[in-house]
N, C-alpha and C positions, 0 to 999 in steps of 0.2 A: 489240696484244691481247694475253696472253697464253691468256685462256680467250675464244676465237672462237665466234662462229658454229658451227662444224665442231666444236667440241667439247662446247659446252654442247647443242647437237645430239646426242654422242651417250651426258651425262649424262638425258636424258632417256628415254634406250632404257631398259630394266629388265637389269638385270646385275651382275653383280659385281664390284666397286670391292676390287682386293686394295691392304694396305697397308703400307710393310715400314716399321722401321726396325732401329737397330744396335744391340744388347743384345751383353754382357760374353762369352757364347757365343756369336757372328756373328748375323746375321737373324734377326730374328722377325716374321711376317707375320702380318696378321688382314682380318679385306673385312669388308665390309658392302655393302650394295644400292646401286645407285647410285643410286635416285628419295631414298636419305638424305641425296643428295649437294645443299648448298648454295651456288651461288654466290653471296658478298654483292660481289663488285665482279669486275675484271679481273685481280684472283693470289689471291683468297680465296675457300679454300674450306672450309665447315663442314659436321659431323655429326656425330649423335648418341658418345655413348660410355658402355656401357653398363655396359661389363668392361672390359677394355683396363688394367689392372690392371699387365702388363708394358711396355705399351706403352708408357704416362704413363712408369714408371718409365724407358727409355732415352728417348726425348724429354729428363726431365730431367738427363741425362748426353750426349746427344747429339743436337742437331734435327734432326738430316739426316733423311730423307724421300723413298719414289720410290711413287705409285702409279699401279695397270694398269686403266684402262676402257677397255670396248671397245663395238661396236654389228655385232651379224648384219648383213648384205645383207637389206635391208629394201624394202619399197616408197617410206621418206625416202630410199636411198642405198645404193650399195654397203657390206660390211663395213671398218669403220677401229677404227684402237686407237693409247690412246699411252698414253708413259713422261710422268706429272708427277714431279719432282722440285725437293723445294723446304725451306723448313721447319716443326715443325711445336708446338702445346704441347695440351695440356689444361685448357682454363678452369671450370670454374667458379662461379656465383655471379653472374658480369658479363653485360651485355650479352649476347654471343650466342648464350651457354651461355641463356637465358630467349629466345630464338632461337627456337634449335632446341628449346628444349621447346614449347616454344606444338605443333609438331606429332610429337616422340617424346617426352611426362609421360616417362618411365618412366631417361630418360638422367640421369646422373647427374654431366653433364658433357660438353662441348663438342671440338672434336676442329677449332682451327682448324689450316690448310693455309693457305703462304704457297707459294705456287706463281710461279719461276724458271726455271723449265725447259720449253715442252713439246716432245715430238719426235711426230713418227707411226710407231710401228710395225708399223703393219697397215693395207693401205689403198693 
């Protein structure tokens, strides 16, 4: 399972999730809150796209992405962080967009990330 219990526990901790796409001039970074990430299944995350215009343009050219998530040491356990790699697209008007819109009615689309690799980088 890609998104195992440890990864899912990190997603429950509030923090910034940094999302990287490749643009014509190099890497392009955006961020969202970890609490905005929704694990649809063992390999798929979805989250709201409000702006993300450059991100969407980059994904149309190259769907490769990476994301960093983490949790500080807490009562739930030690500090831990992961680099998630995979592909992504922005969907609008489809089922996953409707799912995200329930919690985030302002979103113009849903970023759908399919995770193909999980690397522990902290802890």
